[in-house]
C-alpha positions as CSV (number, residue, x, y, z in Angstrom):
1,M,-6.5,-10.0,3.3
2,T,-9.2,-12.1,1.8
3,D,-8.4,-14.3,-1.3
4,S,-11.2,-12.4,-3.2
5,S,-9.6,-9.0,-2.7
6,P,-8.8,-7.2,-6.0
7,L,-5.1,-7.4,-7.0
8,I,-3.3,-4.2,-7.8
9,L,0.1,-4.0,-9.5
10,V,2.2,-1.1,-8.3
11,V,5.1,-0.2,-10.7
12,D,7.7,2.4,-9.6
13,D,11.5,2.4,-9.4
14,E,11.4,4.3,-6.0
15,E,11.1,1.9,-3.1
16,N,9.5,4.5,-0.7
17,I,6.8,5.3,-3.3
18,R,6.1,1.6,-3.8
19,F,5.8,1.1,0.0
20,L,3.6,4.1,0.5
21,V,1.2,3.0,-2.3
22,E,1.1,-0.6,-1.4
23,S,0.5,0.2,2.3
24,G,-2.3,2.6,1.5
25,L,-4.0,0.1,-0.8
26,G,-3.5,-2.6,1.7
27,L,-5.2,-0.6,4.4
28,A,-8.2,-0.2,2.0
29,G,-8.5,-4.0,1.8
30,L,-6.7,-4.5,-1.5
31,E,-4.0,-7.1,-2.4
32,T,-0.9,-5.7,-4.1
33,I,2.2,-6.9,-6.0
34,S,5.0,-4.7,-7.2
35,A,7.5,-4.2,-10.0
36,T,10.5,-1.9,-10.1
37,N,10.6,-1.3,-13.9
38,G,8.7,-1.7,-17.1
39,R,9.9,-5.1,-18.0
40,E,9.0,-6.5,-14.6
41,A,5.6,-4.9,-14.9
42,L,4.9,-6.7,-18.2
43,A,6.0,-10.0,-16.8
44,A,3.8,-9.4,-13.6
45,V,0.7,-8.7,-15.7
46,A,1.2,-11.8,-17.8
47,E,1.7,-14.0,-14.6
48,H,-0.7,-12.5,-12.1
49,R,-3.5,-10.8,-14.2
50,P,-4.1,-7.8,-11.8
51,Q,-7.4,-6.0,-11.8
52,L,-5.6,-2.5,-12.0
53,I,-2.1,-1.1,-12.5
54,V,-0.6,2.0,-10.7
55,L,2.1,2.9,-13.2
56,D,5.0,5.3,-12.9
57,V,6.1,7.0,-16.1
58,M,9.7,7.9,-15.6
59,M,11.6,4.5,-15.3
60,P,14.8,3.3,-16.9
61,E,14.8,1.2,-20.0
62,L,11.1,0.9,-20.6
63,D,9.0,3.9,-19.4
64,G,5.3,3.8,-18.3
65,F,4.0,5.0,-21.7
66,D,5.9,2.2,-23.4
67,V,4.5,-0.3,-21.0
68,L,0.9,0.9,-21.6
69,R,1.5,0.8,-25.4
70,R,2.7,-2.8,-25.3
71,L,-0.2,-3.8,-23.1
72,R,-2.8,-2.2,-25.3
73,E,-1.2,-3.6,-28.5
74,S,-1.4,-7.1,-27.0
75,G,-5.1,-6.6,-26.3
76,D,-4.8,-6.1,-22.6
77,R,-7.4,-3.7,-21.2
78,T,-6.4,-3.6,-17.5
79,P,-7.2,-0.2,-16.1
80,V,-4.0,2.0,-15.6
81,I,-3.6,4.9,-13.3
82,F,-0.4,6.8,-14.1
83,L,1.5,8.2,-11.1
84,T,4.4,10.4,-12.1
85,A,6.4,13.6,-11.5
86,R,5.7,14.6,-15.1
87,D,2.8,17.0,-14.7
88,A,2.9,19.0,-18.0
89,T,-0.3,19.2,-20.0
90,E,1.2,17.3,-22.9
91,D,2.2,14.4,-20.6
92,R,-1.3,14.2,-19.2
93,V,-2.8,14.2,-22.7
94,K,-0.4,11.6,-23.9
95,G,-1.1,9.3,-20.9
96,L,-4.9,9.6,-21.3
97,T,-5.1,9.4,-25.1
98,S,-2.7,6.4,-25.2
99,G,-5.1,4.3,-23.2
100,G,-4.5,5.3,-19.6
101,D,-7.5,5.6,-17.3
102,D,-6.3,8.3,-14.9
103,Y,-3.2,10.4,-14.2
104,M,-1.9,11.6,-10.9
105,A,1.1,13.9,-10.3
106,K,3.7,13.5,-7.6
107,P,3.7,14.5,-4.8
108,F,0.3,13.0,-4.2
109,A,-2.2,12.4,-1.4
110,I,-2.4,8.6,-0.7
111,A,-6.1,8.9,0.3
112,E,-6.9,10.5,-3.2
113,L,-5.0,7.7,-5.0
114,V,-6.9,5.0,-3.0
115,A,-10.2,6.7,-3.8
116,R,-9.4,6.8,-7.5
117,V,-8.3,3.1,-7.5
118,Q,-11.6,2.1,-5.8
119,L,-13.6,4.1,-8.3
120,R,-11.9,2.4,-11.2
121,L,-12.4,-1.0,-9.6
122,A,-16.1,-0.3,-9.0
123,Q,-16.5,0.7,-12.6
124,T,-15.0,-2.6,-13.8
125,G,-16.9,-4.7,-11.3
126,H,-14.1,-5.3,-8.9
127,A,-15.3,-3.6,-5.7
128,T,-13.1,-3.7,-2.6
129,K,-14.0,-6.5,-0.2
130,D,-14.1,-5.9,3.6
131,S,-11.3,-7.6,5.5
132,I,-10.3,-8.5,8.9
133,L,-6.6,-8.5,9.8
134,R,-5.1,-11.1,12.2
135,C,-1.8,-11.9,13.9
136,A,-1.8,-14.5,16.6
137,H,-4.3,-13.5,19.3
138,L,-4.8,-10.0,17.7
139,E,-7.7,-9.2,15.4
140,L,-8.4,-5.9,13.7
141,D,-11.9,-5.4,12.2
142,D,-11.5,-2.3,10.1
143,E,-15.2,-2.1,9.3
144,A,-16.1,-1.9,13.0
145,H,-12.9,0.0,13.7
146,R,-12.2,-2.4,16.6
147,V,-9.1,-4.3,17.8
148,T,-9.4,-7.3,20.0
149,S,-6.9,-9.6,21.8
150,D,-8.3,-13.1,22.5
151,G,-11.8,-11.5,22.1
152,T,-11.1,-8.6,24.6
153,T,-11.5,-5.1,23.0
154,I,-8.3,-3.0,23.2
155,D,-8.8,0.8,23.4
156,L,-6.5,2.6,20.9
157,S,-6.1,6.3,20.0
158,P,-6.6,7.2,16.3
159,T,-2.8,7.3,15.8
160,E,-2.2,4.0,17.6
161,Y,-4.9,2.4,15.5
162,K,-3.4,3.7,12.3
163,L,0.1,2.5,13.3
164,L,-1.3,-1.0,14.3
165,H,-3.2,-1.2,11.0
166,L,-0.1,-0.5,9.1
167,L,1.9,-3.2,11.0
168,M,-0.9,-5.8,10.7
169,S,-1.1,-5.1,6.9
170,N,2.6,-6.0,6.8
171,V,2.9,-8.9,9.2
172,G,6.4,-10.4,9.1
173,R,7.8,-7.4,7.2
174,V,10.3,-5.0,8.8
175,L,9.2,-1.4,8.5
176,T,11.7,1.4,8.9
177,R,11.0,4.5,11.0
178,A,11.0,6.5,7.7
179,Q,8.4,4.2,6.2
180,I,6.2,4.4,9.2
181,L,6.5,8.2,9.4
182,Q,5.5,8.5,5.7
183,H,2.4,6.5,6.2
184,V,1.1,7.2,9.7
185,W,2.2,10.9,9.9
186,D,1.7,11.7,6.2
187,Y,4.1,11.4,3.3
188,D,5.8,14.8,3.6
189,F,6.4,14.5,7.4
190,D,9.8,16.0,8.2
191,G,10.3,15.6,12.0
192,D,11.9,13.7,14.8
193,S,11.6,9.9,14.2
194,S,11.5,9.3,17.9
195,V,7.7,9.8,17.7
196,V,7.6,6.3,16.1
197,D,9.4,4.8,19.1
198,T,7.0,6.6,21.4
199,Y,3.9,5.2,19.7
200,V,5.4,1.7,19.4
201,S,6.0,1.7,23.1
202,Y,2.3,2.7,23.6
203,L,1.2,-0.2,21.5
204,R,3.5,-2.6,23.3
205,R,1.9,-1.7,26.7
206,K,-1.5,-2.5,25.3
207,L,-0.8,-5.5,23.0
208,D,2.2,-7.4,24.4
209,A,1.2,-8.2,28.0
210,G,0.9,-11.9,27.2
211,E,2.6,-14.4,24.9
212,P,3.7,-14.6,22.2
213,K,5.2,-11.2,22.0
214,L,4.2,-9.6,18.7
215,L,5.9,-6.3,18.3
216,H,9.6,-6.6,17.7
217,T,12.4,-4.0,17.4
218,I,14.9,-4.9,14.7
219,R,18.0,-3.0,15.9
220,G,19.3,-0.4,13.4
221,V,16.4,-1.1,11.0
222,G,12.9,-0.6,12.4
223,F,9.9,-2.6,13.7
224,C,8.1,-5.8,12.8
225,L,4.9,-7.4,13.9
226,R,5.1,-11.2,14.0
227,A,4.1,-14.1,16.3
228,E,7.6,-15.7,16.4
229,Q,10.6,-14.6,18.3
């Protein structure tokens, strides 16, 4: 990502939700940081000054409504999009009237959340910047929808491209099969995880003919894209 990409704070006590949201925003050219509870969220806002917060409501100790109240009482006007399983009308009204900017109920479509985040950023003058992802000899230009290796174009299917984009947005990070399934084959996918291994093998044939090898299997965990062995 570029240094000028807007920074989004993702706050949720569920690891899979944080991963899904961060990955979706990352694919859209946005930088993310995360927090697992309300107190971490307040500390992250003070330290990093994000341009927008995606905030869960139901969290232990300090819930999302309390986090927003403390932010607004301190004079902080960072846009907040609530993301929560609480979908009752009174909860929506409370979230919006207490200073929230938007409210999405779980389960949610990641594409819709990304669109809402981009809209709020545009309204506050923080439009998404185009980005090019790189790892060693690989370069992914999302604007041109093109992948090159040492300047040579690599032909990928739509699913291969989406998988590679996810991996290149998380260079050095081990992704589990479940995480990959959630993002590449949609959040509610409930099928045989061997499809992940199949598509990773497709990518290996196209990307790892030379050195250094980039796509690594972490036995018992998942997969990782990195230049080192």
